[in-house]
Backbone of each chain as ProteinMPNN parsed JSONL, in Angstrom:
{"seq_chain_A": "XXXXXXXXXXXXXXXXXXXXXXXXXXXXXXXXXXXXXXXXXXXXXXXXXXXXXXXXXXXXXXXXXXXXXXXXXXXX", "coords_chain_A": {"N_chain_A": [[88.863, 97.977, 100.951], [89.624, 98.269, 104.137], [91.878, 98.11, 107.05], [91.572, 98.614, 110.729], [93.389, 99.198, 113.042], [94.525, 96.881, 115.507], [94.307, 94.661, 113.557], [94.89, 95.689, 111.268], [97.849, 95.571, 111.065], [98.15, 92.641, 111.418], [96.999, 92.108, 108.926], [98.686, 92.942, 107.588], [98.403, 95.568, 106.612], [96.842, 98.813, 105.76], [95.427, 99.191, 103.174], [93.09, 97.922, 100.879], [92.103, 96.189, 97.65], [89.015, 94.335, 97.636], [87.335, 92.19, 95.412], [84.139, 91.367, 95.977], [80.422, 89.634, 96.475], [78.91, 90.203, 98.552], [79.263, 90.339, 101.82], [79.365, 88.037, 103.523], [80.819, 86.854, 101.368], [83.234, 88.338, 100.807], [84.843, 87.8, 103.809], [85.089, 84.95, 103.096], [86.943, 85.273, 101.028], [89.184, 86.712, 101.836], [89.972, 84.716, 104.139], [90.747, 82.57, 103.172], [92.695, 83.544, 101.739], [93.965, 84.073, 103.819], [94.115, 82.555, 106.573], [94.903, 83.118, 109.502], [94.578, 85.868, 109.852], [91.528, 85.87, 109.078], [90.42, 85.222, 110.8], [90.919, 86.529, 112.598], [89.36, 88.469, 111.687], [86.785, 87.993, 112.895], [86.811, 87.461, 115.342], [86.3, 88.689, 118.899], [84.245, 91.311, 119.2], [84.924, 92.949, 116.879], [83.869, 95.575, 114.673], [81.85, 96.154, 111.429], [81.557, 98.338, 109.62], [80.14, 99.733, 106.932], [80.303, 101.686, 103.909], [80.955, 103.407, 105.911], [79.125, 103.347, 108.232], [78.097, 101.094, 110.411], [77.286, 98.136, 110.507], [75.151, 95.063, 111.004], [75.041, 91.949, 110.488], [74.321, 90.882, 107.439], [75.257, 92.529, 103.567], [74.829, 93.171, 100.819], [77.09, 94.166, 98.176], [79.198, 96.798, 96.489], [80.824, 97.831, 93.326], [81.924, 100.467, 94.416], [81.711, 100.484, 97.361], [82.671, 100.985, 100.129], [84.401, 98.757, 103.436], [85.042, 98.397, 106.036], [86.914, 96.76, 108.511], [86.489, 97.205, 112.086], [88.238, 96.89, 114.918], [87.868, 96.189, 118.474], [87.444, 99.637, 120.222], [89.764, 101.784, 121.651], [89.051, 104.383, 122.753], [89.528, 108.357, 123.195]], "CA_chain_A": [[88.476, 97.284, 102.587], [89.885, 99.006, 105.386], [91.094, 97.441, 108.574], [92.447, 99.325, 111.632], [94.162, 98.896, 114.653], [95.971, 95.384, 115.555], [93.798, 94.188, 111.948], [96.415, 96.389, 109.528], [99.67, 95.015, 111.337], [97.819, 91.35, 110.861], [95.928, 92.157, 107.353], [99.756, 93.485, 105.599], [98.032, 96.276, 105.885], [95.804, 99.255, 106.085], [93.964, 99.581, 102.981], [93.606, 97.085, 99.663], [90.737, 95.993, 96.84], [88.82, 93.014, 97.56], [86.18, 91.892, 94.646], [83.516, 90.352, 96.52], [79.769, 90.422, 95.56], [78.686, 90.479, 100.024], [79.938, 90.692, 103.682], [80.139, 86.925, 103.32], [81.653, 86.369, 100.7], [84.765, 88.695, 101.457], [85.291, 87.019, 104.154], [85.546, 84.179, 102.517], [88.124, 85.207, 100.316], [89.999, 86.726, 102.658], [89.989, 83.755, 104.967], [91.197, 81.812, 101.917], [93.947, 83.877, 101.178], [94.944, 84.36, 105.123], [92.908, 82.305, 107.429], [94.948, 83.787, 110.533], [93.804, 86.709, 109.145], [90.236, 85.986, 108.656], [90.043, 84.358, 112.382], [90.812, 87.683, 113.156], [88.089, 89.57, 111.287], [85.391, 87.67, 113.227], [86.784, 87.839, 116.595], [85.239, 88.976, 119.694], [84.622, 92.753, 119.749], [85.073, 93.602, 116.274], [83.066, 95.646, 113.585], [82.316, 96.1, 110.369], [80.932, 99.803, 108.791], [79.771, 99.501, 105.536], [80.266, 102.867, 103.845], [81.458, 104.05, 106.737], [77.754, 103.107, 109.002], [78.039, 100.151, 111.269], [76.483, 96.93, 109.801], [75.352, 93.914, 111.811], [74.965, 90.87, 109.791], [74.749, 90.787, 105.823], [74.994, 93.03, 103.278], [75.333, 93.04, 99.061], [78.111, 95.083, 98.103], [78.941, 96.931, 95.066], [81.832, 97.998, 93.072], [83.07, 101.07, 94.844], [81.813, 99.43, 98.815], [84.119, 100.252, 101.385], [84.078, 98.091, 104.572], [86.149, 98.747, 107.318], [86.765, 96.137, 109.895], [87.131, 97.956, 113.58], [88.68, 96.43, 116.243], [87.48, 97.589, 119.584], [87.924, 100.753, 120.093], [90.469, 102.124, 122.763], [89.003, 105.642, 123.207], [91.124, 108.719, 122.616]], "C_chain_A": [[89.792, 98.443, 103.251], [90.386, 98.786, 106.138], [92.625, 98.5, 109.617], [92.367, 99.059, 112.777], [95.136, 97.733, 114.135], [95.475, 95.201, 113.942], [94.791, 94.741, 110.791], [97.317, 95.873, 110.156], [99.041, 93.481, 111.017], [97.56, 90.917, 109.614], [98.069, 92.169, 106.465], [99.632, 94.6, 105.751], [96.92, 97.468, 105.704], [94.703, 98.951, 105.135], [94.051, 98.361, 101.751], [91.938, 96.641, 98.74], [90.504, 94.844, 96.54], [87.266, 92.846, 96.299], [85.508, 90.634, 95.038], [82.007, 90.959, 96.527], [78.873, 90.845, 97.149], [79.517, 90.774, 101.369], [80.642, 88.871, 104.094], [81.193, 86.198, 102.618], [83.498, 87.29, 100.437], [85.44, 88.273, 102.347], [85.943, 85.944, 103.993], [86.32, 83.956, 101.792], [88.959, 85.723, 101.02], [90.485, 85.741, 103.36], [91.434, 83.224, 103.965], [92.899, 82.023, 101.756], [95.111, 83.827, 102.609], [94.02, 83.81, 106.165], [93.481, 82.515, 108.702], [93.865, 85.239, 110.959], [91.919, 86.828, 109.046], [89.491, 85.285, 110.216], [89.843, 85.363, 112.569], [89.393, 88.579, 112.983], [86.799, 89.416, 112.117], [85.688, 87.632, 114.36], [86.322, 88.692, 117.216], [85.755, 91.055, 119.827], [84.645, 93.263, 118.533], [83.99, 93.606, 114.839], [83.547, 95.461, 112.547], [81.32, 96.97, 110.375], [80.887, 99.675, 106.703], [79.537, 101.559, 104.785], [80.694, 104.139, 104.91], [79.961, 104.074, 108.068], [77.943, 101.587, 109.192], [76.701, 99.381, 111.11], [76.532, 96.391, 111.206], [74.856, 93.129, 110.944], [75.279, 90.805, 107.836], [74.585, 91.84, 105.25], [75.475, 92.929, 101.863], [76.503, 94.433, 99.258], [78.497, 94.877, 96.407], [80.247, 97.944, 94.973], [82.523, 98.977, 93.719], [82.309, 101.551, 96.662], [82.845, 99.89, 99.168], [83.159, 99.769, 102.398], [84.829, 98.136, 104.818], [86.068, 97.895, 108.277], [87.348, 97.006, 111.356], [87.203, 97.059, 114.32], [87.809, 96.656, 117.441], [88.175, 98.57, 119.747], [88.572, 101.614, 121.314], [89.67, 103.738, 122.921], [90.069, 106.588, 123.242], [91.988, 109.141, 124.117]], "O_chain_A": [[90.596, 99.178, 102.677], [89.603, 99.16, 107.011], [93.789, 98.844, 109.41], [91.388, 98.725, 113.444], [95.926, 97.555, 113.207], [96.26, 95.601, 113.082], [95.245, 94.239, 109.762], [98.006, 95.473, 109.218], [99.673, 93.031, 110.062], [97.753, 89.787, 109.167], [98.521, 91.695, 105.422], [100.528, 95.246, 105.209], [95.836, 96.949, 105.436], [93.565, 98.616, 105.463], [95.156, 97.823, 101.671], [90.836, 96.822, 99.258], [91.108, 94.168, 95.707], [86.242, 93.487, 96.537], [85.804, 89.465, 94.793], [81.841, 92.178, 96.562], [78.126, 91.816, 97.025], [80.409, 91.608, 101.521], [81.701, 88.516, 104.612], [82.04, 85.373, 102.961], [84.553, 86.823, 100.008], [86.65, 88.197, 102.134], [87.059, 85.729, 104.466], [86.687, 82.801, 101.576], [89.971, 85.032, 100.9], [91.714, 85.746, 103.297], [92.64, 83.45, 104.065], [93.86, 81.258, 101.686], [96.331, 83.664, 102.645], [93.164, 84.559, 106.635], [92.655, 82.118, 109.525], [92.986, 85.512, 111.775], [91.286, 87.88, 108.958], [88.326, 84.994, 110.484], [88.664, 85.644, 112.782], [88.663, 89.132, 113.806], [85.914, 90.271, 112.167], [84.632, 87.805, 114.969], [85.83, 89.636, 116.598], [86.722, 91.721, 120.197], [84.335, 94.445, 118.681], [83.499, 92.681, 114.192], [84.649, 95.02, 112.222], [80.265, 96.703, 110.951], [81.614, 99.571, 105.715], [78.746, 102.396, 105.22], [80.73, 105.357, 104.738], [79.988, 105.055, 108.812], [77.947, 100.858, 108.199], [75.548, 99.704, 111.393], [77.238, 96.711, 112.162], [73.918, 93.702, 110.391], [76.358, 90.698, 107.254], [73.847, 92.6, 105.876], [76.645, 92.563, 101.74], [76.645, 95.294, 100.127], [78.388, 93.98, 95.57], [80.702, 98.627, 95.89], [83.731, 98.76, 93.813], [82.378, 102.7, 97.1], [83.931, 99.477, 98.761], [81.95, 99.967, 102.515], [85.746, 97.954, 104.018], [85.151, 98.098, 109.072], [88.522, 97.333, 111.526], [86.233, 96.316, 114.47], [86.907, 97.471, 117.251], [89.383, 98.586, 119.509], [87.726, 102.181, 122.006], [90.437, 104.233, 123.746], [91.246, 106.232, 123.299], [93.176, 109.459, 124.076]]}, "seq_chain_B": "XXXXXXXXXXXXXXXXXXXXXXXXXXXXXXXXXXXXXXXXXXXXXXXXXXXXXXXXXXXXXXXXXXXXXXXXXXXXXXXXXXXXXXXXXXXXXXXXXXXXXXXXXXXXXXXXXXXXXXXXXXXXXXXXXXXXXXXXXXXXXXXXXXXXXXXX", "coords_chain_B": {"N_chain_B": [[67.575, 128.351, 120.442], [69.057, 127.201, 117.892], [72.192, 124.614, 118.172], [74.862, 123.747, 116.654], [77.398, 121.063, 117.304], [81.149, 121.648, 116.361], [83.741, 119.633, 114.946], [86.816, 118.532, 114.708], [89.232, 116.937, 113.378], [92.494, 116.299, 114.058], [95.661, 116.304, 112.324], [98.49, 116.942, 112.921], [99.486, 119.122, 115.598], [98.566, 121.007, 118.004], [97.402, 124.869, 119.249], [96.165, 125.071, 121.912], [94.719, 127.538, 123.37], [94.838, 129.839, 121.721], [92.18, 128.202, 120.475], [90.231, 128.681, 122.6], [90.764, 130.815, 122.953], [88.794, 131.873, 120.42], [86.676, 131.187, 120.424], [84.871, 131.586, 122.716], [84.555, 134.172, 121.582], [82.446, 136.869, 119.893], [79.632, 136.134, 121.431], [76.493, 136.404, 123.053], [74.786, 135.762, 124.84], [75.889, 133.261, 126.061], [77.097, 132.634, 129.502], [78.938, 131.361, 130.523], [81.573, 129.275, 130.253], [83.44, 125.992, 129.66], [85.875, 124.465, 129.468], [87.659, 121.973, 128.282], [92.013, 120.85, 128.349], [93.493, 117.922, 127.069], [96.533, 116.334, 127.875], [99.203, 114.716, 126.555], [101.34, 112.156, 128.18], [104.38, 111.598, 129.525], [104.945, 109.552, 131.179], [106.749, 108.551, 132.999], [109.152, 108.447, 130.998], [108.349, 106.028, 130.051], [106.595, 105.851, 127.87], [107.151, 107.375, 124.382], [105.929, 108.08, 122.708], [102.427, 108.206, 121.885], [100.49, 106.957, 119.676], [97.892, 107.964, 117.269], [95.119, 106.644, 115.909], [92.414, 107.091, 113.599], [89.581, 106.868, 111.836], [88.347, 108.975, 109.269], [85.675, 110.526, 109.126], [84.073, 108.866, 109.72], [84.832, 108.925, 112.457], [84.667, 111.065, 113.148], [81.973, 111.732, 112.877], [80.409, 109.868, 114.896], [81.463, 111.141, 116.951], [80.088, 113.861, 116.951], [77.851, 112.918, 117.121], [77.643, 112.792, 119.467], [78.085, 114.907, 120.827], [76.029, 116.237, 120.215], [74.036, 115.338, 121.159], [75.027, 116.047, 123.984], [74.403, 119.185, 123.836], [71.675, 118.468, 123.149], [70.911, 117.296, 126.037], [71.979, 118.942, 127.589], [71.296, 121.749, 127.477], [72.963, 123.155, 125.951], [74.992, 126.099, 124.192], [76.56, 126.123, 122.968], [79.553, 123.798, 121.03], [82.755, 123.148, 121.063], [84.939, 120.956, 119.97], [88.101, 119.565, 119.463], [90.435, 117.183, 118.462], [93.447, 115.261, 118.712], [95.426, 113.738, 116.051], [96.943, 110.166, 114.707], [100.992, 110.551, 115.574], [101.586, 111.219, 118.72], [103.704, 113.397, 120.942], [104.91, 113.235, 124.141], [103.51, 116.336, 126.598], [102.463, 116.937, 124.087], [99.484, 118.829, 123.012], [96.186, 116.486, 123.204], [93.71, 116.437, 122.856], [91.28, 118.98, 123.43], [88.052, 120.479, 124.234], [85.43, 122.798, 124.283], [82.679, 123.655, 125.683], [79.55, 125.931, 126.103], [77.285, 127.784, 127.442], [74.591, 128.767, 128.898], [74.29, 129.071, 131.542], [77.176, 128.27, 134.537], [76.799, 125.268, 135.937], [75.479, 123.497, 133.95], [77.698, 123.842, 131.41], [80.144, 123.104, 133.257], [79.728, 120.41, 133.557], [78.836, 119.412, 130.916], [81.187, 119.053, 130.117], [82.954, 117.692, 131.274], [80.697, 115.084, 131.036], [81.736, 114.767, 128.263], [84.233, 114.191, 128.008], [84.355, 112.356, 129.434], [83.296, 110.626, 127.295], [84.628, 110.742, 125.023], [87.433, 109.617, 125.812], [86.295, 106.8, 126.371], [84.815, 105.632, 124.832], [84.917, 106.546, 122.106], [85.44, 106.518, 118.637], [88.891, 105.459, 118.308], [91.981, 104.499, 118.036], [94.357, 103.081, 119.718], [98.17, 103.467, 120.119], [100.879, 102.443, 121.932], [104.486, 104.193, 121.972], [107.155, 102.688, 123.027], [109.82, 102.043, 125.512], [110.055, 99.495, 125.452], [109.567, 98.703, 123.076], [106.151, 98.361, 120.634], [102.824, 99.16, 121.942], [99.344, 98.055, 121.74], [97.004, 100.618, 122.84], [93.971, 99.783, 125.655], [90.446, 100.909, 126.664], [90.729, 101.828, 130.454], [89.37, 99.955, 132.82], [88.601, 102.028, 134.74], [88.126, 104.406, 132.641], [86.223, 103.398, 132.244], [83.934, 103.062, 134.266], [84.088, 105.578, 134.704], [82.269, 106.114, 132.592], [79.946, 105.589, 131.93], [78.721, 106.255, 134.744], [77.371, 108.072, 133.687], [75.348, 106.93, 132.227], [71.135, 105.532, 132.019]], "CA_chain_B": [[69.128, 128.899, 119.646], [70.106, 125.935, 117.211], [73.451, 124.91, 118.273], [75.318, 123.08, 115.849], [78.917, 121.056, 117.19], [81.82, 121.728, 115.736], [84.428, 118.56, 115.458], [87.733, 118.632, 114.333], [90.07, 115.57, 113.546], [93.752, 117.133, 113.84], [97.192, 115.474, 112.027], [99.402, 118.307, 113.528], [99.593, 119.844, 116.876], [97.008, 122.388, 117.886], [97.47, 125.822, 119.891], [94.693, 125.432, 122.608], [95.015, 129.397, 123.556], [93.965, 130.052, 120.531], [91.012, 127.944, 120.557], [89.852, 129.105, 123.505], [90.094, 132.515, 122.366], [88.113, 131.764, 119.112], [85.12, 130.251, 121.447], [85.082, 133.054, 123.477], [84.565, 135.239, 120.837], [80.784, 137.212, 119.768], [78.789, 135.77, 122.096], [75.764, 137.941, 123.586], [73.721, 134.701, 126.168], [76.47, 133.157, 126.78], [77.411, 133.587, 130.049], [79.825, 129.972, 130.846], [82.529, 128.488, 129.192], [84.25, 125.77, 130.104], [86.975, 124.253, 128.439], [89.036, 120.566, 128.701], [92.835, 120.09, 127.318], [94.178, 116.814, 127.632], [97.952, 116.406, 126.96], [100.261, 113.466, 126.332], [102.067, 112.213, 128.917], [105.494, 110.579, 128.723], [104.575, 108.679, 131.787], [108.002, 108.682, 133.095], [109.669, 107.795, 130.113], [107.909, 104.544, 129.384], [105.89, 106.404, 126.327], [107.873, 107.897, 123.861], [105.113, 108.52, 121.527], [101.383, 107.902, 121.535], [100.005, 107.494, 118.066], [96.149, 107.433, 117.129], [94.174, 106.228, 114.477], [90.744, 107.167, 113.782], [88.728, 106.058, 110.532], [87.578, 109.716, 108.957], [84.002, 110.41, 108.212], [83.395, 108.041, 110.645], [84.963, 108.69, 114.123], [84.607, 112.504, 113.469], [80.636, 111.527, 112.763], [80.807, 109.894, 116.145], [81.879, 112.29, 117.995], [79.597, 114.81, 116.404], [76.685, 112.689, 117.603], [77.665, 112.62, 121.091], [78.275, 116.344, 120.939], [74.564, 117.001, 119.79], [73.574, 114.477, 122.831], [75.162, 117.163, 125.381], [74.15, 119.814, 123.397], [70.346, 118.388, 123.91], [70.508, 117.5, 127.093], [72.605, 119.972, 128.859], [70.871, 122.465, 126.858], [74.469, 124.29, 125.613], [75.109, 126.852, 123.159], [77.466, 125.56, 121.275], [80.584, 122.926, 121.349], [84.186, 122.753, 120.265], [86.208, 119.417, 119.877], [89.21, 119.257, 118.59], [91.262, 115.588, 118.756], [94.794, 114.976, 117.274], [95.489, 112.035, 115.75], [98.732, 109.682, 114.239], [101.915, 110.036, 116.155], [101.54, 112.417, 119.434], [104.947, 113.38, 122.19], [104.576, 113.975, 125.639], [103.404, 117.938, 126.081], [101.603, 117.975, 123.31], [97.749, 118.373, 123.762], [95.432, 115.233, 122.278], [92.166, 116.62, 123.123], [90.652, 119.837, 123.179], [86.343, 120.14, 124.203], [84.827, 123.228, 125.028], [81.188, 123.384, 126.273], [79.081, 127.342, 126.184], [76.13, 127.454, 128.103], [73.992, 129.864, 129.761], [75.454, 128.963, 133.43], [78.68, 127.789, 135.235], [77.418, 124.15, 136.532], [76.023, 123.487, 133.192], [78.99, 123.793, 130.872], [81.189, 121.95, 133.502], [79.346, 119.178, 133.222], [78.925, 118.985, 129.67], [82.4, 119.23, 129.657], [83.018, 115.959, 131.64], [80.345, 113.865, 130.174], [81.914, 114.424, 126.533], [85.332, 113.842, 128.027], [84.485, 110.403, 129.398], [82.714, 109.314, 126.131], [85.555, 110.428, 124.425], [88.296, 108.21, 126.819], [86.294, 105.423, 126.672], [84.29, 104.725, 123.325], [85.369, 106.737, 120.592], [86.381, 105.236, 117.417], [90.005, 105.266, 118.008], [92.759, 103.1, 117.601], [95.45, 104.431, 120.295], [99.381, 102.929, 120.692], [101.957, 103.607, 122.397], [105.835, 104.225, 121.601], [107.598, 102.62, 124.839], [111.073, 101.676, 124.968], [110.248, 98.077, 125.083], [108.86, 98.629, 121.884], [105.192, 99.467, 120.711], [101.889, 98.579, 122.565], [98.126, 98.694, 121.877], [96.095, 100.941, 124.706], [92.099, 99.432, 125.702], [90.197, 101.419, 127.687], [90.691, 101.148, 132.017], [88.179, 100.38, 133.686], [88.13, 103.539, 135.318], [87.662, 104.701, 132.08], [84.436, 102.453, 131.974], [83.488, 103.377, 135.18], [83.119, 106.662, 134.618], [81.189, 107.1, 131.579], [78.967, 104.426, 132.882], [78.118, 107.786, 135.175], [75.694, 109.628, 132.707], [74.312, 105.668, 131.515], [70.615, 105.927, 132.642]], "C_chain_B": [[69.236, 127.423, 119.242], [71.287, 125.7, 117.127], [73.723, 123.44, 117.45], [76.921, 122.497, 116.521], [79.826, 121.283, 116.491], [82.819, 120.827, 116.042], [85.731, 119.047, 114.737], [89.04, 117.75, 114.187], [91.589, 116.668, 113.112], [95.18, 116.76, 113.481], [98.417, 116.376, 112.706], [99.159, 118.67, 115.13], [98.746, 121.285, 116.641], [97.732, 123.303, 118.707], [95.508, 125.748, 120.78], [94.398, 126.997, 123.079], [94.068, 129.737, 122.549], [92.658, 129.955, 119.884], [90.032, 128.73, 121.276], [89.6, 130.508, 122.652], [88.859, 133.05, 121.331], [86.423, 131.824, 119.641], [84.046, 131.235, 121.976], [84.235, 133.679, 122.669], [82.786, 135.523, 120.304], [80.278, 135.883, 120.356], [77.884, 137.119, 123.27], [74.498, 137.131, 124.619], [75.106, 133.896, 126.576], [77.006, 132.947, 128.223], [78.588, 132.852, 130.896], [80.366, 129.069, 129.631], [83.11, 127.638, 129.303], [84.947, 124.753, 129.123], [87.917, 122.776, 129.356], [90.086, 120.795, 127.375], [93.335, 119.196, 128.135], [95.758, 116.67, 126.848], [98.487, 115.252, 127.288], [100.928, 112.989, 127.554], [103.208, 111.191, 128.713], [105.467, 109.417, 129.42], [106.428, 108.052, 132.119], [109.741, 107.915, 132.397], [109.107, 106.983, 129.48], [107.003, 104.344, 128.535], [106.423, 107.876, 125.763], [107.323, 109.001, 123.028], [104.087, 107.774, 121.895], [101.345, 108.161, 119.577], [98.222, 106.723, 118.126], [95.706, 107.471, 116.3], [92.725, 106.117, 114.696], [90.419, 107.053, 112.302], [87.691, 108.058, 110.243], [86.419, 109.335, 108.165], [83.04, 109.638, 109.322], [83.418, 108.62, 112.368], [84.644, 110.367, 113.985], [82.294, 112.249, 113.523], [79.881, 110.985, 114.244], [80.334, 110.683, 117.203], [81.233, 113.367, 117.815], [77.851, 114.424, 117.391], [76.508, 112.572, 118.785], [77.621, 113.905, 121.036], [76.722, 116.898, 121.062], [73.614, 116.135, 121.265], [73.734, 115.729, 124.216], [74.907, 118.08, 124.886], [72.592, 119.925, 123.468], [69.877, 118.102, 125.456], [71.47, 118.156, 128.097], [72.265, 121.317, 128.394], [72.331, 123.811, 126.352], [74.152, 125.172, 124.308], [75.595, 126.35, 122.279], [78.539, 124.692, 121.971], [81.235, 123.023, 120.336], [85.109, 121.515, 120.759], [86.522, 119.374, 119.295], [90.054, 117.644, 118.891], [92.329, 115.18, 117.873], [94.454, 113.329, 117.09], [96.926, 111.814, 115.086], [100.047, 110.172, 115.524], [101.951, 111.62, 117.174], [103.18, 112.203, 120.669], [104.469, 114.554, 123.0], [104.49, 115.262, 125.59], [102.638, 118.01, 125.223], [100.066, 117.593, 123.574], [97.034, 117.432, 122.629], [94.155, 115.66, 121.961], [91.898, 118.163, 123.611], [88.432, 119.664, 123.693], [86.451, 121.655, 125.154], [83.173, 123.643, 124.679], [80.519, 125.147, 126.233], [77.809, 126.855, 126.22], [75.698, 128.398, 128.596], [74.967, 129.606, 131.403], [76.677, 128.164, 133.857], [78.169, 125.972, 134.76], [76.807, 122.946, 134.642], [77.453, 122.525, 131.471], [79.987, 122.87, 131.172], [80.833, 120.656, 133.174], [79.133, 118.278, 132.142], [80.586, 118.379, 129.487], [83.1, 117.414, 129.579], [82.326, 115.233, 131.549], [81.18, 113.744, 128.674], [83.408, 113.853, 126.904], [85.543, 112.32, 128.912], [84.227, 109.399, 128.251], [84.064, 109.352, 125.613], [86.51, 109.398, 124.902], [87.61, 107.116, 126.649], [85.467, 105.173, 125.166], [84.229, 105.708, 122.058], [86.245, 106.712, 119.866], [87.61, 105.933, 117.38], [90.812, 104.455, 118.458], [93.778, 103.413, 118.483], [96.926, 103.054, 120.289], [100.335, 103.342, 121.301], [103.351, 102.913, 122.214], [106.692, 103.815, 122.905], [109.095, 102.454, 124.729], [111.399, 99.784, 124.691], [109.046, 97.702, 123.313], [106.914, 99.432, 121.261], [103.53, 98.762, 121.555], [100.748, 99.73, 122.396], [97.179, 98.727, 122.686], [94.591, 100.784, 124.15], [91.868, 100.312, 126.632], [90.084, 101.201, 128.964], [89.448, 100.969, 132.151], [87.875, 101.271, 134.416], [87.426, 104.511, 134.459], [86.061, 104.406, 131.873], [83.471, 103.226, 132.829], [82.63, 105.059, 134.885], [82.234, 107.235, 133.993], [79.886, 106.643, 131.837], [77.796, 105.819, 133.975], [76.869, 108.329, 134.613], [75.082, 108.454, 132.064], [72.723, 106.212, 132.464], [69.522, 104.655, 132.114]], "O_chain_B": [[69.464, 126.536, 120.065], [71.886, 126.283, 116.224], [73.083, 122.392, 117.539], [77.815, 123.328, 116.361], [79.362, 121.107, 115.364], [83.132, 120.831, 117.233], [85.597, 120.105, 114.122], [89.92, 117.964, 115.02], [91.693, 117.491, 112.202], [95.984, 116.908, 114.402], [99.438, 115.692, 112.78], [98.221, 118.027, 115.602], [98.46, 122.101, 115.765], [98.806, 122.833, 119.083], [94.374, 126.11, 120.468], [93.224, 127.252, 122.815], [92.845, 129.869, 122.585], [92.064, 130.77, 119.177], [89.133, 129.358, 120.717], [88.67, 131.002, 122.015], [88.222, 134.103, 121.347], [85.404, 132.385, 119.241], [82.873, 131.503, 121.718], [83.067, 133.76, 123.049], [81.972, 134.6, 120.314], [80.474, 134.775, 119.856], [78.276, 138.103, 123.898], [73.516, 137.726, 125.06], [75.323, 134.044, 127.778], [78.125, 133.387, 127.958], [79.171, 133.461, 131.793], [79.91, 128.491, 128.645], [84.195, 128.124, 128.985], [84.426, 124.365, 128.078], [88.488, 122.653, 130.44], [89.797, 120.9, 126.183], [93.6, 119.29, 129.333], [96.042, 116.841, 125.663], [98.21, 114.762, 128.383], [101.112, 114.039, 128.169], [103.131, 110.201, 127.985], [105.777, 108.351, 128.887], [107.056, 107.248, 131.431], [110.735, 107.338, 132.837], [109.23, 107.028, 128.256], [106.518, 103.248, 128.254], [106.297, 108.998, 126.254], [107.728, 110.119, 122.713], [104.383, 106.645, 122.286], [101.802, 108.931, 118.732], [97.66, 105.74, 118.609], [95.812, 108.511, 115.651], [92.045, 105.465, 115.488], [91.404, 107.23, 111.586], [86.663, 108.34, 110.859], [86.139, 108.547, 107.262], [81.855, 109.743, 109.64], [82.503, 108.716, 113.187], [84.326, 110.86, 115.067], [81.6, 112.793, 114.382], [78.905, 111.593, 114.683], [79.36, 110.825, 117.942], [81.68, 114.237, 118.562], [77.076, 115.168, 117.993], [75.419, 112.288, 119.283], [76.468, 114.116, 121.411], [76.332, 117.778, 121.829], [72.754, 116.544, 122.046], [72.918, 116.117, 125.05], [75.289, 118.757, 125.84], [72.057, 121.0, 123.739], [68.843, 118.508, 125.987], [71.609, 117.818, 129.272], [72.959, 122.196, 128.907], [72.387, 125.031, 126.505], [73.212, 124.951, 123.545], [75.265, 126.134, 121.113], [78.612, 124.685, 123.199], [80.881, 123.026, 119.157], [85.782, 121.353, 121.777], [85.939, 119.173, 118.23], [89.94, 117.286, 120.063], [92.252, 114.849, 116.689], [93.802, 112.391, 117.547], [97.8, 112.662, 114.903], [99.582, 109.952, 116.642], [102.206, 112.741, 116.735], [103.595, 111.119, 121.08], [104.04, 115.705, 122.915], [105.188, 115.784, 124.721], [101.918, 119.008, 125.219], [99.56, 116.592, 124.082], [97.237, 117.563, 121.422], [93.554, 115.316, 120.943], [92.723, 118.414, 124.489], [87.761, 118.689, 123.353], [87.1, 121.834, 126.185], [82.681, 123.867, 123.572], [81.529, 125.822, 126.429], [77.258, 125.991, 125.538], [76.592, 129.2, 128.868], [75.998, 129.998, 131.95], [76.961, 127.241, 133.094], [78.672, 125.361, 133.817], [77.459, 121.984, 134.235], [77.76, 121.446, 130.963], [80.599, 122.127, 130.406], [81.572, 119.88, 132.568], [79.161, 117.047, 132.125], [80.955, 117.422, 128.806], [83.448, 116.56, 128.763], [82.812, 114.163, 131.916], [81.207, 112.678, 128.059], [83.847, 113.028, 126.103], [86.484, 111.531, 128.99], [84.543, 108.222, 128.075], [84.749, 108.329, 125.634], [86.411, 108.279, 124.399], [88.341, 106.133, 126.772], [85.878, 104.214, 124.513], [83.456, 105.506, 121.121], [87.456, 106.816, 120.061], [87.702, 106.908, 116.633], [90.449, 103.634, 119.301], [94.397, 104.339, 117.959], [96.649, 101.865, 120.443], [100.697, 104.519, 121.277], [103.568, 101.701, 122.241], [106.869, 104.667, 123.775], [109.569, 102.814, 123.651], [112.283, 99.119, 124.15], [108.259, 96.879, 122.846], [106.551, 100.597, 121.425], [103.487, 97.532, 121.526], [100.691, 100.949, 122.555], [96.558, 97.804, 123.214], [94.051, 101.18, 123.117], [92.75, 100.632, 127.429], [89.284, 100.282, 129.142], [88.543, 101.671, 131.701], [86.708, 101.322, 134.803], [86.535, 105.264, 134.853], [85.102, 105.062, 131.468], [82.499, 103.862, 132.42], [81.481, 105.498, 134.857], [81.564, 108.234, 134.255], [78.882, 107.349, 131.934], [76.602, 106.102, 133.882], [75.812, 108.818, 135.009], [74.205, 108.761, 131.257], [72.832, 107.033, 133.376], [68.405, 104.552, 132.621]]}, "name": "protein", "num_of_chains": 2, "seq": "XXXXXXXXXXXXXXXXXXXXXXXXXXXXXXXXXXXXXXXXXXXXXXXXXXXXXXXXXXXXXXXXXXXXXXXXXXXXXXXXXXXXXXXXXXXXXXXXXXXXXXXXXXXXXXXXXXXXXXXXXXXXXXXXXXXXXXXXXXXXXXXXXXXXXXXXXXXXXXXXXXXXXXXXXXXXXXXXXXXXXXXXXXXXXXXXXXXXXXXXXXXXXXXXXXXXXXXXXXXXXXXXXXXX"}
């Protein structure tokens, strides 16, 4: 799992490995460990990418899947 | 002519002049090349440095899609975009955009279109290091309305 922008600061680092079978259980695991981060991940404008493609809704995850949480983008 | 854009994310300073020279080389049918170089401003001491985070593989793909859209919309011969990531000091180039077309209007407009997209919607996360610490930066209203000029 990868956190970008301000989420990385809130989550205490950019990359981590989490075991989860789908996005909902990933969110649940993260929220249980850090409720503030859990809330930030479902905050306004935060998008989710699975293997570098934006996903809306649920998605099944496998062992090597990369999930990224993307806060509102700033432009360059 | 089938044109494919070249998108580069650079984590080190780059030399815009060399990019212009390379982009102009070996063209028979291109009559116009427009380039834009964006530099990091010092903001009279308020900005010691900018820091730009990208998501490699995602950020460059997203920029590539809009560059392809520009090629189709403005009938371009070629596009090259270089965007810095990491810590950028005042005076360093942040972004380079070059567009090649048959005639100048398309090259100018495509360059303008691409910069409006890059400033407002490209997937970067930006923070400014200043005397009072670090702050995250989001697009200004002006950046957004500039980008909306191109929406139909």
